[in-house]
Backbone bond lengths (Angstrom), bond angles and torsions (degrees), N, CA, C in turn:
res aa  C-N    CA-C-N  psi(-1)  N-CA   C-N-CA  omega(-1)  CA-C   N-CA-C  phi
1 M - - - 1.468 - - 1.547 106.14 -
2 P 1.367 117.23 128.66 1.443 120.08 -176.70 1.558 110.99 -70.52
3 S 1.287 113.97 148.26 1.501 118.62 178.02 1.494 107.46 -78.51
4 Q 1.304 112.15 174.30 1.482 119.76 -176.56 1.540 107.80 -68.09
5 D 1.297 120.12 -36.19 1.442 124.04 179.47 1.539 109.50 -60.87
6 H 1.341 116.96 -45.06 1.443 120.68 179.67 1.552 112.25 -67.29
7 S 1.306 116.68 -35.74 1.435 118.94 175.39 1.527 114.51 -65.50
8 L 1.345 113.40 -38.97 1.445 120.11 177.14 1.569 110.30 -64.86
9 L 1.294 115.10 -42.67 1.457 119.99 178.42 1.533 110.81 -64.58
10 L 1.309 116.61 -44.43 1.459 118.80 177.73 1.541 112.05 -62.37
11 T 1.328 117.11 -41.02 1.462 121.12 176.86 1.542 109.40 -61.37
12 S 1.320 116.40 -45.53 1.448 120.20 179.84 1.509 111.70 -61.35
13 L 1.317 119.92 -43.30 1.467 123.59 178.15 1.522 110.90 -64.50
14 T 1.323 117.05 -38.49 1.470 121.24 179.09 1.500 109.84 -64.61
15 C 1.366 118.45 -43.30 1.424 122.57 178.51 1.493 110.77 -64.48
16 S 1.376 117.68 -40.09 1.430 121.16 178.92 1.512 112.46 -62.08
17 V 1.308 116.50 -45.69 1.467 122.03 178.14 1.508 109.49 -62.92
18 A 1.298 118.63 -42.86 1.490 121.13 178.97 1.539 111.03 -62.66
19 M 1.324 118.17 -40.98 1.480 122.84 176.00 1.510 110.81 -63.31
20 N 1.293 118.03 -45.45 1.471 120.69 -179.15 1.537 109.48 -64.84
21 T 1.318 117.86 -40.21 1.441 121.33 177.44 1.522 111.72 -62.84
22 T 1.358 115.19 -41.33 1.462 118.71 176.10 1.486 113.04 -63.50
23 I 1.339 117.56 -42.47 1.466 122.26 177.63 1.529 110.56 -63.94
24 A 1.312 118.01 -43.15 1.463 121.71 178.39 1.528 108.36 -64.03
25 K 1.337 118.65 -39.60 1.470 121.24 179.17 1.529 109.72 -62.72
26 Y 1.358 117.87 -43.87 1.452 121.39 179.84 1.528 111.44 -61.41
27 K 1.357 114.85 -44.77 1.475 118.73 179.78 1.476 111.07 -63.75
28 L 1.275 118.73 -40.62 1.483 122.45 179.19 1.491 108.89 -65.33
29 Q 1.328 118.10 -44.02 1.429 121.73 -177.43 1.539 111.62 -64.99
30 S 1.335 114.96 -46.10 1.443 117.86 -177.52 1.551 111.93 -71.45
31 A 1.329 117.14 -26.77 1.429 118.62 179.31 1.532 113.48 -76.72
32 F 1.360 115.75 -32.69 1.440 117.78 -173.97 1.523 115.98 -113.84
33 M 1.339 118.57 -27.20 1.415 121.06 -170.96 1.551 111.59 -115.12
34 G 1.276 120.16 -5.05 1.452 120.75 -177.70 1.510 109.02 80.37
35 L 1.284 115.42 -163.41 1.482 120.85 -176.73 1.526 110.04 -93.88
36 A 1.283 116.13 145.09 1.466 122.00 177.21 1.549 107.62 -77.23
37 E 1.322 117.35 161.23 1.461 120.72 -176.16 1.547 111.33 -61.37
38 S 1.323 116.43 -38.36 1.484 117.92 -179.27 1.571 109.83 -66.38
39 Q 1.325 117.15 -34.30 1.437 120.93 176.99 1.531 111.70 -68.67
40 K 1.351 115.25 -39.77 1.481 120.60 176.76 1.530 110.54 -63.40
41 R 1.295 114.54 -42.25 1.450 120.80 -179.18 1.558 109.62 -60.23
42 Y 1.312 115.44 -43.62 1.472 121.53 178.45 1.545 111.28 -62.13
43 L 1.336 114.62 -46.54 1.457 121.09 -178.37 1.530 110.75 -67.21
44 R 1.328 116.79 -37.34 1.469 119.09 175.33 1.476 113.02 -62.19
45 S 1.344 117.81 -37.04 1.478 121.15 177.21 1.533 109.18 -64.20
46 L 1.340 118.10 -39.01 1.452 120.40 179.44 1.562 110.92 -71.29
47 G 1.320 115.07 -36.53 1.457 119.43 -174.99 1.528 114.59 -79.89
48 H 1.294 116.36 -10.77 1.474 121.58 -175.89 1.531 111.67 -54.36
49 Q 1.323 117.13 -41.43 1.471 123.20 -174.61 1.525 112.21 -85.13
50 L 1.292 118.70 -8.19 1.482 122.46 -174.70 1.568 110.33 -75.19
51 K 1.300 112.76 153.27 1.487 121.11 174.41 1.529 107.15 -109.69
52 P 1.327 119.80 149.97 1.494 121.56 178.59 1.516 110.17 -61.08
53 V 1.354 116.75 130.44 1.446 120.89 -178.75 1.540 111.00 -112.12
54 V 1.349 117.02 -11.04 1.458 119.96 176.87 1.524 104.68 -130.61
55 T 1.363 115.16 135.03 1.447 121.44 176.62 1.500 110.62 -121.21
56 I 1.360 115.80 127.64 1.462 121.31 175.89 1.474 104.78 -95.67
57 G 1.343 116.37 121.33 1.440 122.97 -178.29 1.542 112.84 -105.81
58 D 1.335 114.73 -149.71 1.472 119.80 -177.41 1.543 111.10 -68.81
59 G 1.344 117.72 -22.63 1.464 119.85 -178.46 1.513 111.57 -75.17
60 G 1.310 118.94 -9.65 1.454 118.49 179.16 1.524 112.19 72.78
61 L 1.341 114.01 -149.64 1.426 120.10 -176.46 1.558 110.60 -91.37
62 S 1.307 115.04 78.91 1.473 120.58 -177.92 1.542 109.12 -79.46
63 E 1.278 113.94 168.20 1.510 118.00 -179.06 1.545 109.96 -64.82
64 S 1.308 116.90 -38.82 1.470 119.76 179.34 1.518 111.73 -66.41
65 L 1.337 118.23 -38.53 1.427 122.50 177.06 1.529 111.86 -62.87
66 L 1.351 114.60 -43.73 1.485 118.18 179.71 1.513 111.40 -65.70
67 K 1.311 117.78 -35.70 1.461 122.60 178.41 1.547 109.38 -66.74
68 E 1.343 117.49 -43.64 1.420 121.70 -179.93 1.575 109.86 -68.15
69 F 1.294 118.45 -40.50 1.439 122.81 176.28 1.522 109.96 -59.38
70 S 1.318 117.22 -50.40 1.426 121.30 -178.10 1.505 112.83 -58.39
71 S 1.303 118.47 -46.36 1.472 121.76 -179.34 1.558 110.17 -67.17
72 T 1.339 116.68 -36.49 1.467 118.74 -178.24 1.513 108.72 -72.54
73 I 1.304 119.95 -44.49 1.488 118.81 -177.98 1.492 110.58 -71.46
74 D 1.313 120.03 -28.85 1.479 122.25 175.34 1.539 109.11 -62.13
75 H 1.323 115.84 -36.89 1.446 120.89 -175.50 1.563 112.12 -79.63
76 H 1.331 115.82 -41.61 1.465 121.26 -173.58 1.540 114.31 -102.13
77 E 1.311 119.43 -26.73 1.478 126.49 -176.73 1.525 111.57 73.61
78 L 1.293 121.47 -41.94 1.414 124.70 179.79 1.491 111.81 -125.05
79 I 1.351 117.29 116.32 1.422 120.48 -176.05 1.562 111.47 -136.37
80 K 1.307 114.52 161.24 1.455 120.64 172.29 1.508 109.42 -105.22
81 V 1.348 114.21 137.95 1.481 120.12 179.58 1.503 106.24 -122.60
82 K 1.329 115.05 133.27 1.477 120.95 178.92 1.512 107.10 -102.99
83 V 1.309 116.57 136.83 1.474 122.69 -178.99 1.561 107.13 -117.81
84 R 1.319 116.17 116.06 1.426 122.72 -179.98 1.519 110.23 -90.11
85 S 1.319 112.78 82.47 1.486 119.01 178.72 1.521 108.12 -148.48
86 G 1.295 117.84 133.72 1.451 122.03 -177.45 1.555 110.63 -79.30
87 D 1.304 118.19 -20.10 1.445 121.99 -175.31 1.531 110.52 -93.55
88 R 1.305 116.33 124.23 1.491 121.33 -178.48 1.535 110.68 -62.05
89 D 1.285 118.08 -43.37 1.469 120.51 178.92 1.507 112.57 -59.65
90 T 1.308 115.66 -40.30 1.498 119.26 179.82 1.548 109.70 -68.32
91 R 1.302 116.42 -40.67 1.457 119.65 178.18 1.509 111.14 -62.37
92 D 1.343 118.12 -44.37 1.453 121.03 179.08 1.526 110.86 -63.53
93 R 1.314 115.44 -43.41 1.491 119.11 178.63 1.483 110.71 -60.28
94 L 1.326 117.95 -48.24 1.480 120.12 -176.25 1.561 111.07 -64.08
95 I 1.319 116.85 -38.65 1.495 120.65 178.43 1.510 108.90 -66.49
96 S 1.325 117.34 -43.84 1.440 120.43 -179.26 1.521 112.97 -62.95
97 E 1.357 115.75 -43.14 1.405 121.72 176.74 1.516 113.25 -61.85
98 L 1.311 116.04 -42.15 1.457 122.08 179.99 1.507 109.44 -62.10
99 C 1.330 116.47 -47.78 1.472 121.27 -179.05 1.550 110.23 -63.81
100 A 1.311 117.15 -39.75 1.456 120.97 179.57 1.534 111.66 -66.94
101 K 1.317 116.47 -47.51 1.430 119.55 -177.27 1.525 114.78 -68.27
102 E 1.312 115.46 -29.23 1.467 120.21 -178.60 1.496 114.39 -104.85
103 S 1.334 117.68 11.23 1.493 123.31 177.94 1.541 110.63 50.47
104 S 1.312 116.97 50.16 1.435 122.11 178.76 1.551 112.07 -120.84
105 D 1.314 117.74 165.87 1.431 123.36 -177.97 1.508 110.20 -107.98
106 L 1.338 115.34 134.28 1.442 121.42 172.37 1.514 107.94 -83.28
107 V 1.351 116.13 117.50 1.449 122.40 -178.12 1.518 108.87 -86.22
108 A 1.344 117.19 -46.34 1.441 121.20 -178.24 1.534 108.93 -160.39
109 R 1.316 114.70 155.85 1.487 121.61 173.41 1.469 108.27 -139.91
110 I 1.341 114.02 121.55 1.465 118.87 176.15 1.521 105.66 -126.21
111 G 1.281 116.54 117.48 1.468 121.95 -179.08 1.498 109.69 62.98
112 N 1.317 116.21 -123.50 1.438 121.17 -178.38 1.515 112.74 -101.50
113 V 1.283 118.30 17.05 1.503 122.79 179.80 1.527 108.68 -119.42
114 A 1.299 113.59 129.81 1.472 119.98 176.39 1.545 110.70 -116.03
115 L 1.318 115.45 139.61 1.442 121.45 174.18 1.503 108.41 -101.64
116 I 1.369 116.12 119.11 1.446 122.09 -172.65 1.514 111.51 -120.97
117 Y 1.319 117.67 139.51 1.471 122.01 -178.97 1.518 110.22 -126.41
118 R 1.320 116.90 138.98 1.455 123.39 169.99 1.498 107.56 -146.53
119 R 1.316 116.63 121.48 1.472 123.30 -179.96 1.515 111.28 -66.38
120 N 1.304 117.72 128.73 1.459 121.31 174.08 1.523 108.42 -75.29
121 K 1.326 117.41 119.05 1.437 120.84 -175.08 1.512 114.65 -69.30
122 S 1.347 115.97 -34.21 1.464 118.08 -177.68 1.525 113.15 -85.42
123 K 1.324 119.62 -39.26 1.483 123.19 179.85 1.495 108.92 -136.78
124 P 1.343 120.21 83.07 1.457 123.18 176.33 1.512 110.43 -64.27
125 K 1.346 118.41 133.87 1.440 122.44 179.68 1.522 111.80 -109.13
126 I 1.253 118.50 -33.22 1.519 121.69 -176.11 1.555 107.26 -101.38
127 P 1.323 113.78 117.59 1.496 116.58 176.15 1.528 111.09 -80.86
128 V 1.285 115.44 97.25 1.470 121.28 178.93 1.502 109.47 -77.11
129 P 1.317 118.42 129.44 1.493 119.37 179.67 1.531 111.41 -63.03
130 V 1.324 112.44 142.23 1.461 120.81 178.91 1.545 108.99 -84.65
131 V 1.299 114.57 134.16 1.458 118.57 179.93 1.496 111.33 -83.23
């Protein structure tokens, strides 16, 4: 019969494996399937108070804009991007291209403002709930 110390160790190992499995599940989900609706809802609630920090103008997705976007989203993880375009299709295309090029997730788009999330791999700041 195992002692109490062994039971505690076994419970601790089981919890550790479960946490690692959950973390691996989250990484797999975010890498291949995007964000779940519950995660988007949570991020939208955080992003409600934010102001746009990157503006896409007539120049479109220039190299300097992509560099600025990358450094900003690395620092904040969740940012708002304003797109100055009168055409809805052009706005959607620019936002889609930006998310694809920078491996980020579109959380929401209202009018000409998009809320975009990308987890910082080295120092995550926003604890996104696991589905």
